[in-house]
Structures are given as structure tokens and as C-alpha cells.
C-alpha positions in Angstrom: 15.0 11.4 25.2 12.3 9.1 23.6 13.6 5.7 22.3 13.3 5.9 18.6 14.4 2.3 18.1 11.3 0.7 19.3 9.6 -1.3 16.5 6.3 0.0 15.1 3.2 -2.2 15.4 2.4 -4.2 12.4 -0.2 -2.4 10.1 -2.7 -4.5 8.1 -5.4 -1.9 7.6 -5.7 1.9 7.5 -8.9 2.9 9.2 -11.6 0.5 7.8 -9.6 -0.3 4.7 -7.9 -3.6 4.8 -4.5 -3.7 3.0 -4.0 -6.3 0.2 -1.3 -8.9 0.3 0.4 -7.2 -2.7 0.9 -4.2 -0.4 1.9 -6.0 2.6 4.6 -8.0 0.8 6.7 -4.8 0.9 7.3 -4.7 4.6 5.0 -7.1 6.7 6.7 -8.6 9.7 9.9 -6.4 9.5 10.7 -3.0 11.0 13.9 -1.3 9.7 14.7 0.2 13.2 15.5 -3.4 14.3 18.3 -3.6 11.7 20.1 -0.3 11.8 17.4 1.3 9.5 18.1 -1.1 6.6 15.0 -0.8 4.3 15.1 -4.5 3.4 15.7 -7.2 6.0 19.3 -8.5 6.0 20.2 -12.1 5.6 20.7 -13.5 9.1 23.6 -15.9 8.6 24.0 -17.4 12.1 23.7 -20.9 13.6 22.5 -19.7 17.0 20.9 -16.8 18.9 21.9 -15.2 22.2 19.1 -15.3 24.9 18.2 -12.1 26.7 18.2 -14.1 29.9 18.2 -17.6 31.2 14.5 -17.5 31.9 13.9 -16.4 28.3 16.0 -19.3 27.1 13.8 -21.7 29.1 10.6 -20.1 27.8 11.9 -20.3 24.1 12.7 -24.0 24.5 9.3 -24.7 26.1 7.8 -23.6 22.8 10.4 -25.5 20.6 9.9 -28.7 22.5 6.1 -28.4 22.6 5.8 -28.0 26.4 3.9 -24.8 25.5 1.7 -25.0 22.3 2.1 -22.6 19.4 5.8 -22.7 18.9 8.4 -20.5 20.4 8.1 -16.7 20.8 11.9 -16.3 20.5 14.9 -17.2 18.3 16.7 -20.2 19.4 18.7 -22.0 16.7 18.7 -22.0 12.9 17.4 -25.6 12.6 14.3 -24.4 14.3 13.7 -20.7 13.3 15.3 -17.5 12.2 14.2 -13.9 11.3 14.3 -14.4 7.5 12.1 -17.6 7.8 9.7 -16.0 10.2 9.2 -13.0 8.0 8.6 -15.1 5.0 6.2 -17.4 6.8 4.1 -14.5 7.9 3.9 -13.1 4.4 3.0 -16.4 2.9 0.2 -16.9 5.4 -1.3 -13.6 4.4 -1.7 -14.7 0.7 -3.4 -18.0 1.7 -5.6 -16.5 4.4 -4.0 -19.0 6.9 -3.3 -18.7 10.5 0.4 -19.9 10.1 2.9 -21.0 7.4 6.0 -23.0 7.5 8.8 -22.9 4.9 11.1 -26.0 3.9 14.2 -26.7 2.0 12.2 -28.1 -1.0 8.7 -28.8 -2.0 9.2 -32.5 -1.4 10.7 -31.9 2.1 7.6 -30.0 2.9 5.3 -32.9 1.6 7.4 -35.6 3.3 7.3 -33.7 6.6 3.6 -33.2 6.3 2.9 -36.9 5.8 5.3 -38.1 8.5 3.8 -35.6 11.0 0.2 -36.6 10.5 0.3 -40.4 9.5 1.0 -43.3 11.8 1.4 -47.1 11.1 -1.8 -48.6 9.7 -3.2 -45.2 8.6 -4.5 -44.5 5.1 -4.1 -41.5 2.8 -6.9 -40.9 0.3 -5.6 -38.8 -2.5 -6.6 -37.4 -5.9 -4.8 -38.4 -9.1 -2.6 -37.6 -10.8 -0.1 -36.2 -8.4 3.4 -35.0 -8.9 5.3 -38.2 -9.5 7.6 -37.8 -6.5 4.6 -37.3 -4.2 2.8 -40.4 -5.6 6.0 -42.3 -5.3 6.6 -41.3 -1.7 3.1 -42.4 -0.8 3.2 -45.6 -2.7 6.8 -46.7 -2.2 8.1 -45.0 1.0 5.2 -44.6 3.3 4.0 -48.1 2.5 7.1 -49.5 3.8 5.9 -48.2 7.3 2.4 -49.5 7.0 0.7 -46.5 5.6 -1.8 -47.4 2.9 -3.5 -45.3 0.2 -6.6 -45.2 -1.9 -6.9 -42.8 -4.9 -9.7 -41.2 -6.9 -9.6 -39.2 -10.3 -9.2 -35.4 -10.1 -12.8 -34.7 -11.4 -14.6 -37.1 -9.1 -18.0 -36.2 -7.7 -18.9 -36.1 -4.0 -20.5 -39.6 -4.3 -17.4 -41.0 -6.0 -15.1 -39.3 -3.4 -17.3 -40.8 -0.5 -17.1 -44.3 -2.0 -13.3 -43.9 -2.0 -13.3 -42.6 1.6 -15.3 -45.6 2.6 -12.8 -47.9 0.8 -10.0 -46.0 2.7 -11.9 -46.4 6.0 -12.3 -50.2 5.4 -8.5 -50.5 4.6 -7.6 -48.5 7.7 -9.8 -50.7 9.9 -8.1 -53.8 8.5 -4.7 -52.3 9.2 -5.6 -51.0 12.7 -5.5 -47.3 11.7 -7.6 -44.5 10.4 -8.0 -42.2 7.3 -5.2 -39.8 8.3 -5.4 -37.3 5.5 -7.1 -36.4 2.2 -4.3 -35.2 -0.1 -5.2 -33.3 -3.3 -3.4 -31.7 -6.2 -5.3 -29.2 -8.2 -4.6 -28.4 -11.0 -3.0 -31.8 -11.3 0.5 -32.2 -12.7 0.8 -32.4 -15.6 -2.8 -32.7 -17.0 -4.2 -29.6 -15.4 -7.3 -31.6 -14.2 -9.2 -29.9 -11.3 -10.3 -31.3 -8.0 -13.6 -30.2 -6.5 -12.3 -29.2 -3.2 -15.9 -28.3 -1.9 -17.0 -31.8 -2.7 -14.0 -33.3 -1.0 -14.7 -31.2 2.1 -18.4 -32.2 2.2 -17.4 -35.9 1.9 -14.7 -35.5 4.6 -17.2 -33.8 7.0 -19.8 -36.5 6.5 -17.4 -39.5 6.9 -14.2 -38.7 8.7 -14.3 -35.1 10.1 -11.1 -35.4 12.0 -8.9 -36.0 8.8 -7.3 -32.8 7.4 -7.5 -31.9 3.8 -4.2 -30.9 2.3 -3.9 -29.6 -1.3 -0.8 -28.9 -3.5 -1.6 -25.4 -4.8 1.6 -24.9 -6.7 0.1 -24.4 -10.2 -2.3 -21.6 -9.3 -1.3 -20.3 -5.9 -1.1 -17.9 -4.3 -2.7 -15.6 -6.8 -5.3 -17.6 -8.7 -6.5 -20.0 -6.1 -6.9 -19.9 -2.3 -8.1 -23.4 -1.3 -8.7 -22.7 2.3 -11.8 -20.7 1.1 -13.2 -24.0 -0.3 -12.7 -26.0 2.8 -9.0 -27.2 2.6 -7.0 -27.2 5.9 -3.4 -27.3 4.7 -2.1 -25.6 1.5 1.1 -27.1 0.0 3.6 -25.3 -2.3 6.7 -25.9 -4.3 7.9 -22.4 -3.6 10.5 -23.1 -6.3 7.8 -22.4 -8.8 5.7 -19.2 -9.0 6.4 -17.9 -5.6 10.2 -18.1 -6.2 9.6 -17.3 -9.8 13.1 -16.8 -11.1 14.4 -20.4 -11.4 17.2 -19.6 -8.9 16.1 -21.5 -5.8 14.5 -24.6 -4.3 12.0 -24.4 -1.4 8.6 -25.6 -0.1 5.9 -24.2 2.0 2.8 -25.3 4.0 0.0 -23.0 5.3 -3.0 -23.7 7.6 -4.4 -23.5 11.0 -2.1 -23.7 14.0 -3.6 -27.1 15.1 -2.3 -28.6 11.8 0.9 -26.7 11.7 2.1 -27.5 15.3 2.9 -31.2 14.7 4.6 -30.4 11.4 6.7 -27.7 13.1 7.8 -30.1 15.8 8.9 -32.7 13.2 10.6 -30.0 11.1 12.6 -28.9 14.3 13.8 -32.6 14.6 14.5 -33.3 11.0 16.0 -29.9 10.1 13.9 -29.5 6.8 13.6 -25.7 7.3 14.5 -23.4 4.4 17.9 -21.7 4.9 18.1 -17.9 5.6 19.5 -17.0 2.1 16.7 -18.8 0.4 14.1 -17.3 2.7 15.5 -13.9 1.9 15.3 -14.5 -1.9 11.6 -15.7 -1.4 10.8 -12.4 0.5 12.2 -10.6 -2.5 10.1 -12.6 -4.9 6.8 -12.2 -3.0 7.0 -8.5 -3.7 6.5 -9.1 -7.5 4.5 -12.4 -7.4 1.3 -10.7 -8.5 3.0 -8.8 -11.3 4.8 -11.8 -12.6 1.9 -14.2 -12.4 -0.4 -11.7 -14.0 1.9 -11.1 -17.0 2.5 -14.8 -17.4 -1.3 -15.5 -17.3 -1.9 -12.9 -20.0 0.8 -14.4 -22.2 -0.5 -17.9 -21.8 -4.1 -16.8 -22.9 -2.6 -15.2 -26.1 -0.4 -18.2 -26.9 -3.2 -20.7 -26.2 -5.6 -18.7 -28.5 -3.1 -19.1 -31.2 -2.2 -22.7 -30.6 -5.8 -24.0 -30.3 -6.5 -24.0 -34.1 -3.0 -25.1 -35.3 -3.3 -28.1 -37.5 -0.6 -30.0 -35.7 -2.1 -29.4 -32.3 -4.5 -32.2 -31.1 -5.7 -30.4 -28.0 -4.9 -28.1 -25.0 -5.1 -28.8 -21.3 -5.5 -25.0 -20.6 -7.9 -23.9 -17.9 -9.0 -20.9 -20.0 -10.4 -23.3 -22.6 -12.1 -26.1 -20.6 -14.3 -28.4 -22.7 -15.7 -30.7 -19.8 -18.7 -29.0 -18.1 -17.8 -30.6 -14.8 -14.3 -29.1 -14.9 -15.6 -25.7 -15.9 -18.0 -25.7 -12.9 -15.1 -26.5 -10.5 -13.0 -23.7 -12.2 -15.8 -21.1 -11.8 -16.2 -21.9 -8.1 -12.6 -22.3 -7.2 -10.3 -20.3 -9.4 -9.8 -16.6 -10.3 -7.4 -17.1 -13.2 -6.4 -19.8 -15.7 -2.7 -19.9 -14.9 0.2 -20.0 -17.2 1.1 -23.7 -17.2 -0.8 -26.0 -19.6 -0.6 -29.3 -21.5 -0.1 -29.1 -25.2 -1.0 -32.3 -27.1 0.9 -32.7 -30.3 -0.5 -34.8 -33.2 1.6 -37.8 -33.1 3.6 -39.4 -30.2 7.0 -39.2 -28.5 8.9 -38.6 -31.8 6.8 -35.7 -32.8 6.9 -34.2 -29.3 10.7 -34.5 -29.2 11.0 -32.7 -32.6 8.9 -29.8 -31.3 10.9 -29.5 -28.1 14.3 -29.7 -29.8 13.3 -27.0 -32.3 12.3 -24.4 -29.6 14.6 -21.3 -29.5 13.2 -19.0 -26.9 11.4 -21.6 -24.7 13.9 -23.6 -22.7 13.8 -27.4 -22.6 13.7 -27.9 -18.8 11.5 -29.3 -16.2 9.9 -27.0 -13.5 7.5 -24.2 -14.0 6.5 -20.7 -12.8 9.7 -19.0 -13.7 10.1 -15.7 -15.6 11.2 -17.7 -18.6 9.1 -20.1 -20.7 9.8 -23.8 -20.1 8.7 -26.9 -22.0 9.2 -30.6 -21.0 7.9 -34.1 -21.8 6.3 -35.5 -18.7 6.0 -39.0 -19.9 9.7 -39.4 -20.4 10.9 -37.0 -17.8 9.1 -35.9 -14.6 6.7 -38.9 -14.7 9.1 -41.4 -16.2 9.0 -43.5 -12.9 5.1 -43.8 -13.1 4.2 -47.3 -14.4 2.9 -47.2 -18.0 -0.6 -48.4 -17.1 -0.9 -45.7 -14.5 0.2 -43.0 -17.0 -2.3 -44.2 -19.5 -5.1 -44.1 -16.9 -4.2 -40.6 -15.9 -3.8 -39.3 -19.4 -0.1 -38.7 -19.3 0.5 -39.6 -23.0 3.5 -39.6 -25.2 2.1 -36.6 -27.2 1.7 -34.4 -24.1 4.2 -31.6 -23.8 3.9 -29.4 -20.6 4.5 -25.7 -21.2 5.0 -23.1 -18.5 4.7 -19.6 -20.1 7.0 -16.8 -18.8 6.9 -13.1 -19.0 8.5 -12.6 -22.4 6.6 -10.9 -25.3 3.7 -13.0 -26.2 4.3 -12.4 -29.9 7.9 -13.7 -29.6 6.7 -16.8 -28.0 4.0 -17.4 -30.6 6.7 -17.0 -33.3 8.9 -19.6 -31.5 6.0 -22.2 -31.2 5.1 -21.6 -34.9 8.6 -22.4 -36.2 8.9 -25.4 -33.7 5.6 -26.9 -34.9 6.9 -26.7 -38.4 9.5 -29.3 -37.4 6.8 -31.8 -36.4 
């Protein structure tokens, strides 16, 4: 009798037709025959895995310890890998067009592991600004304690301006006995929505320090509206808590890129134990099945809400990618993005007091940090997520007291407009 329990080969195309990530999210990397026919992958709650043989155990550990490149080809221990994490990583890599992906216990654990894996004492990170406050703080306050320096440039910088900052970074690295280890970007930037010209950064890097990887935080637009690897980025960074998770019920992070960049990160993750747990990985697998639907609906809602907000007498301006004023920013958007997203900056006429009145009057939108969930969220970055950023730095980056960050969800757009209308009346 034929063995009916053998797994089927992975299908990524039918004939000459390549399947889209939205389709592949329903089953890529998992075969029901391996789990008693369960349509969805079970949650594998185990600390360790039994080896088929002693020789297999040795081979698996050769991959885990780096004696054989490319990672292990078997399951070893849940600090290193697991079925749920591996299925999730394969699916995330598909969205980004990456060779591999790794998932972590939070966005910041992904970012910290990334920096620690690729930076040595004396090295320099050249980064765009603004960054998420915790990222900027980790570079400036934590990595600096171990001799890692940094140089920053504004998000909208031109290639010439970026090259000048790279040369400044190289001079600092030479003085410290290191190298420019990484170019780290965040685009759109949190919370201003300023875009970075990834193509200009890649051209500047190729001309001056070709061995340094370009990493970019793609949380605000990825994976649907921006795939930075196409513009020359090497490593894509996510807070998977946000749009990918999408339900405000988990915390996780992700990195995608070529194996040569992922291997050192994986090795350090194995040591530090910053991998996402099986339950969180399973929840993210669930969420990836609807990420296109959720992000598309939220994006449509944001366009309707911003069209109403832009002419309101109590609104000073909008940092929304669907209504860019600056020609340079519009050019970057046209080359890099396929959608305007659903997170934007709302500038209230006034200052902190007026912003607080607006926030406190909201009835549908929730006053909470984070973004990318099914519900609409509103927060005040200057006094919340970016409170730790020095006042001078906030002023230089445009993080003002009248800036309210809005993340539009999937509610009815007319209901959200009604909520914003009554909340603005309180200003």
C-alpha cells in the first residue's frame, strides 16, 4: 500500500503562473498530513525535540552552532527553532521577497539582536531620523556604552547629503578603530511619516562603504505597501505587533533578508533566546492570512478620514502620505510605495492642551499607543512614545506638542469621521 502520509512538495506556482503571497499565506510551509490531517498547524508547545538518530542530532547541532552555514535542517530546542516559528518565517519572507526571515519576541528584541550581531566596538551606525524613540535610545544610550558610535541624517536627505554623513561616519569609525557597520533607516518615520530615499541611500552606500548592510524599519507600510528590498535594502525590520499581527493581542518582531545577513543574527538569537514563542508565532500565522484585507480596508478608511480632516478649521496640517506637499517626498513615495498607509500625523491648531482635549473627547478611537490594529488608535507622541527624546531633538525632528498620531482601523469610515468631528469641537 502506498504511504499516504508523505508531505506534498511546496507549491508556489501553477504552470507558469506564480502564486501571490495572499494565496500562499493559507498553507505555505505546512502539510496537514504531518499533523493528523489538521487543516491548520497545531501549536507545538514543547521545549525540546526528539532526534531520529544520533547522527541526525549531530548534524542538527552543526547547523545550530554554525559549523555548517545556513542554520539547522532539523528541530532541536525551542530556544533555537520550532515548527510554528519556521512556518511563520517562511511566509514572512515571501511577502518581503527575501531569502530568509527570523521572528523575535518583540520588535525591539529584533532590533537589538540585529545591532548586536552586526556591530563591534569602535563601529559606527549611520541612521535616518527620526527613529522610533526606543531604537534611537538603544543606539545613543546602550550601544554607545560599548564603543559603538552613530551619525544621523534627516529622513528626506538627498544622495549628496547622505554621502556627506557617510563620510562623517567613516571618519568617526577610523578614529575609534572600527568601520561603518550599518545604515539603519526608518521609512515612513515614526511619528512624522517622513520618507527616506532608500535608492539614494543604496547608491551612497555602494559608492563609499559597499560592505555595510542597509536595514530599514518597514513597520508603517509593510508588508503590503512597501517592499524595500526592491529599492536596495538588505534587511527589513518589523514590529510584527503592528499591521502583521493586526489585532492588538500580541507582541513580536521580525527581520527579513539574504542568508548572509540573517546567519549572524540567527546565531545570536540562538544564544540570547529572543525567538518568538510558539503561541505568538501561531497567532501571527493566523494574522498573515488576512493582512492584505485588513490593511486595504484601513488604508481606504484613512483616505476618507483625511479627505474630511484636511479642510477642518481646527486642523493645522496632516502628515499623511496620500496628501504629500513636498515634491521631494512625493518623488520618493512614487518610487517606493504602493499605498499611503493608514497611520498619519494630525496637527491640531494649538499645543499640548488642545491636543489633549481632542484625545480625551474621542469615543470610538482609543487613546493608546501602538498602531496597525483593527481598531483606531490615537496618541500624543511628544508626551508618550517620544517623551524620552530631548526637547531640542524633538523640535528638530518636527515632533511638536500639537502632533497627534492616528492609526486608522477597519471600522466604518463615516463613524470615525463623526467621532473626529465631535472631538474637534472640544478643542
